[in-house]
N, C-alpha and C positions, 0 to 999 in steps of 0.2 A: 563518409555517409553510407556507401554501398555495403561495407562490411557489417554494419550493424543491422541492416534490414532483415537478413535471415533470422537473427536473434529475436527481433520483435515479432516476426511472422510466426516463429515457432511458439513463442509465449502466447500470442493471441489465439493461435490454433488450440493450444492446450486449455486455455481459459474457456474458449467456445465449447469445448467438449467436457468441461467440468473435470478435467484431470486434476490431480493433486499438485498444487503449486506452492512453493514456499520461498519466502524472502526474509531478509534480515535488515534491521536498522542499525548501522554501525555506531551511531551516536557521535563518534569522534571523526573529525574531518581528516582522515589519514589515508592517503593513497595506498600505503603499504598494508594497512588493515583491510581495505577494500579488496586489494589484490589477493590477500590470504583467504578472504571469505568467499569471493566470487565463484570459484570452482565448485563450491559446496551448495550454492543456492541458485534459484531461478532468477531472482532479481535482488538488487540492492535498493533499499528505500532511504532516500535522503530527506530527512525532515527539516525543512527550512522555515517552518511556521513559528515555532517557539524557541528554537536554538539551531544547532547544526551548522553546516558549512556556509561561508559567504559565497556569493555567486562567482567570484573570481576563482575559487578553488574547485568548482564543480567540473570543469572540463578535465582536470587531472584525475578526479575520482571516477568520472565516466570512462576515461581511457583504461584505468586500472580494472574496472568492472568488466569492460568488453574483452580485455585480454584473458579474463577468466570465464568468458562465455556467459556472463550474467547481464541482464538488462538493468537499466537505472530508471526509477521513477522518483519524482520529486513532489513533495507537498509544499506548495508555495505559501508564503506568509500573507499573501493578498491575492484576490481574484482579479486584480487590475490587469487588463489585457497587455499593457505595456510591459509589466513585469513578466507575464507569461511569455511574451515574445522574447525577452532576454534569456529566460531559462531555455526556451526551445533552441536558441542560438548556441547553447553550450553543448549540444550533442546528446541531450538526454533522450530517453526512449518513451517518455510520457509523464503523465501527472497522476498523483493521488490527490484529487481536489477536495478541499475541506468544505464542510457545511453544505453539501449539495442538497437542494430542496426541490428541484424541478428538472424535467427533461430539457427545458430551454437553456439552462446553464451548460448542459452537455453539448447541445448543438452549437452554442457560441464558441466553446473551446475547440470543438472539432473543426469549426469553420476557420479558426485561427491556424490550426495545424495544417489544414489544406492550403491556406493562403501562403504560408511560409514555405511549405514543401508540397507543391502541387502534385508531384509524382509519387510521394511516399507518405504524405500526411495520414492516410488511412491505415498505415502500418503501426502508427503510434498507439501506445496504451493509454486508455482512460479508465481510471479507477475512481469510483464515487464513494466518498466517505459520508456515511450517515451519522450525523452528530447532533441533530436537533429534532424536536418534536415534529415539526413540519416535514422533515426528511423521512421520519418513520411513517407518517401518515401517507406519504406519496411514494413509499419505497418500491412498490411493485411497478409503478410508472417509470421510475428511475431505472430499475433493472431492465425493463423492456425497451428503454429508449435507444434509438439508433446511435451507435457509437459508444455505448457503455460496455466495457469489457468485463468489469468485475465490480462488485459492491462490497465495501468493508464497513464495519461498524466501529466508530471511534467511541469506545465505551465511557471513558472519563468525561469527555466533553458532552456526551449524551446525558450523563448523569446530571451535569450542571443545568442542561436545558430542561430537565424535569424537576429542578429545584432541589436536587440532592447534592451532598458534598462531592467534590471532584475526585471520585473513585469509580472504578468500573465494576466493583464486586458486589454491588447492591443486588439483592434478589430480584427487585423489579427490573433493573437494567439487564440482568442475566436473562430473565424471561423474555424481555423485548428482543434482545440480541439473538437468542436461540430461535425465537419466532421468525425473525428476519431470515436467518439461515435456512429454516424450514421452507419458507416461501420460495427462496432461491432454488432449493432442491426440487420443489414441486414444479417450477416453471423452467427448469433446466438451465439456470444461470449460475455463474460462479459467484461465490461470496465467502467472506471470512471475518475474523475478528482477532484481537490480540489473544494468543493462546495462553500467555502467562497468567491471565486472570482466572481462567476456568480449567485449564489443562488441555493438552493436545487431543487426547482421545475423546473427551467430552465435546469439544468443538467439532471434531469430525463426525461423531455420532449425531450431533444436532443438525448436520447438513452443510457444515463448512468444508470447503475444498481448497481455498486459497488463503493461507495463513502466513503470519509473520512473527518472527522472533525479534527481541530487542537485545542488543549487545550487552548492556549492563546485567540483564537477567541471566544471559548465557554465561557471562563471566562469573557471576556470583555462584551459579549452580556448579560450574566447573571447579571453582576454588573450594567450595564446600565438599565436593566429591573427592578432591585431591587431599584435603585435610581431615577427612573423616576418621582416619586411623592414627592421627597425630595425638600423642598423649597430652591431655589437658592438665593444667596446674591443679 
């Protein structure tokens, strides 16, 4: 436990200052892949909501990330406190909580972190995912809530909440997302969104400072770049 505390404190400090922070979602539950990625990123994002690793494999992924000096944040598939307790027991560095709609949710998870780790619970990362209309309406309260380190926009789920197809590239969702990033910039809070939807520079220009890449997109871009000069039939 002691070895991971400085990593968390460093990341929390950088988020508090709105430094540029970047993470990656490996998508594949491979400790070797996480070990290769970790030295290049600030955090590893394990998405356990719709797919991703089983809980039994998370400790191995966490160890691989920590060896590369990267934190690990998990998106759980449920907000059930019993499930969150199990994830916290795996040595993760915090949560990227889905569908956050109120400061009360943040307080409840923070309370659980402090209960399990009385001396170090406050070092853990809490990232709030804004994925619903209600979350958008209360986004400033959420950003300013005690214990919220960073706010991210889940653009695809947000589109569904607005009655749109499950894609994040709708003009309406883009405008909402960039509006949220601008609010964060104005009040000095860290925020971000998936950069593959809009482009890295556009997200940074809009006010995002904490962004994340997705391994399938990175792989596809790398393969395309490697094959660009290969003769086609």
